[in-house]
C-alpha positions, 0 to 999 in steps of 0.5 A: 586483570582489573581492566579485563574484569571490567571489560567482561562486566560491561560486556555482560551488562550490554548483552543482558540489556540487549537480550532483554530488549530483544525478548521484550520487543518480541513479546517473549517476556512480559515487560510489566513483570520483568522490568524490575530485573533490569537494574539502573546500570543496565538501563543506563548502558542501553540508553548510552547506546541509544543516544550514542553517549559515553555518559548520559548528559543528565543535568542537575538544575540547582534552582529547581532541585531536579535532574533533567535530560534533553532527548535529542531531536533526531531521536524524537523524530526517528521514534515516530511517536510522541516523545517529550523534549525533556525528562526530569526527576528528583534523582538521577535514577528516576530520570534513567527509569523514566527514559528507559520506560519511554523507549522500552517500558512503553513498548510491550503491554501485558498482551504483548500485541504490537503493530509488528506482531499484528503485521506478521499475522496479517501478512501470513494470512494474506499469503495463504488467502487465494483471494489476495493476489501475490502482487498485493501482498508484495505491495503490502510488504514494500510499504511496511518495510519502507514506512513502518518497519524501523519506526518505534510505533510498531513496537508500542503496545497497540492499545497504548498508541494514541491519535497524536502518536499516529499523527506524529508518524504521518507528519514525519512521513510527509515532512518536506512533501517527500511523498505523494498523496497516493503513496501516503494513502497506500501506506496509511491503508495498510495501517488501517487494516492492522488497526481493523485486525486489532479491533477484531482481536478485541485489543482496542475498541475502535480504529483510531487510524481511520478516524484521523483527519490528514487534510492538513498534511502536505504532499509532493505533487503527483508526477504529470502523466499526461503523456503516459497513456495512449492517445486516441490516435495511437489506440486506433492505430493499434486496434486497426492493425490487430483487427483480423489477426487470428492470434488469441493474444491480439484479440485479447488486446482489442477486447481490452481496448473496447472494454477498458477494464483490467487485463485480469478481467479480460483474461477471466471472461467466460462465454456466459458473461456475454449477452449478445441479445442485449449487447452487454458484458458482465465483469464478475471474475478475474485471473490472479497469479498465485504464490508459485506463479500459477494462474487462479480464476477468482469469482470476484473482481479486485474492487468487490463492489458492494452494488454487485458485478459490473455490466458494460456495453458490448461495442460493435468492434468487440462483437466482431472480435468475438465473432472470430472465435469459435463458441464452445457448447459449454458457455462456462468456459474461457473466451481467451485461453491457451490450451484451455488455460488463462493467458499470461499477462506478460505474453499479452504485453509482449504482443502489444510491445511487438505491435507498437514497435511495428507501428512506431508508436509508444509502448505502454503495458496493458494496465495503461490500456485501462488508463487510456479508457478512463482518461478518454471517458473523462476528457469526453465529458462523461460524469465521474460516477458513471466512469467509477462504475464502469472502471470498477473503482470502489472509491472517489480517491482512486478516480482522482488519480485518473482525473489528474492524468486526463488529457486536455480535450480539443473542446477545452483547448478551443475554449481556452484559446478563445478566452486567453489568446 
């Protein structure tokens, strides 16, 4: 009977602690006012579960007259924030209180706003905002779940997070060169935006995440992608094969090869975007997929460049393609459409795949058409500033990805052979 009562008592203590932690971690109760309601036994039970110890290994050091507990290294690494190696106090109860405060008491401030709270608000807003494509929201969600969701830093009150906390997290993320700089940049970019939101909400005065220098971090080398874009010969083979086709999807493929912009931008081209006299094409909108799969035309491009819309040269081949398409009286209408609706990227890719199979060339999606154009321009010697402008890249960091993938031109190879042969 006594054993059953003790078992029930332990269960009550455990459930009470878990319930309290659940409520506190979600900002349902105020940690600063409620923490006194958790007694030492409940705190110790929580810590035993956390450290997977039947009894906390708190040691009394007779020489110094203090109690101490060494926090396991795996717990400190998993926490993702600045956790001390050892916690000491004049009494055992003080050590327990300090440990509990480190792992729970720090988690919620009076305003209850954590990165987890901010993320929920951030992602909900993005889902409802037509300016953000569904795939962008999906990528944000993937990065959150992979890199941040299960770390302690997202449960800490945002104003309590220090630059050291963030740097500790970044070091843990990149330790052993387990992620590329590109992947890290995407993940950190999400945190940057969450801290921006915290500034907007007056939770913090400045965005410490954007201020952190990560140059000392070591990253996994990007995979060699020299063979992951079309060659000039493959591009010419595809374009020549499709030349003269009456299929609107084939015409859209040729146009993308001629402009080297995003397929979403080709799909959104209006006749009013074409200046046949000056032989120019203005890129000022794109087609994105809505949350329910519907096609939405946005009057802006992905990068939203501060200097305005991009203007690209209209090549002779592109002009020949447009000449085969009947021009409507209303210039504010789509050039490439199916029943007056934007083409679907998946169908364009299906046509491209079929063409590649017939020609016996490697198939890459329409996204790689854009990659072909940028890498070919780099290999030809065009300056990076001009390429950034043509490609619609808002930052040099994005361009670096294509610098890595640029193939070695014949001129470079000939010069190399002349020096090292």
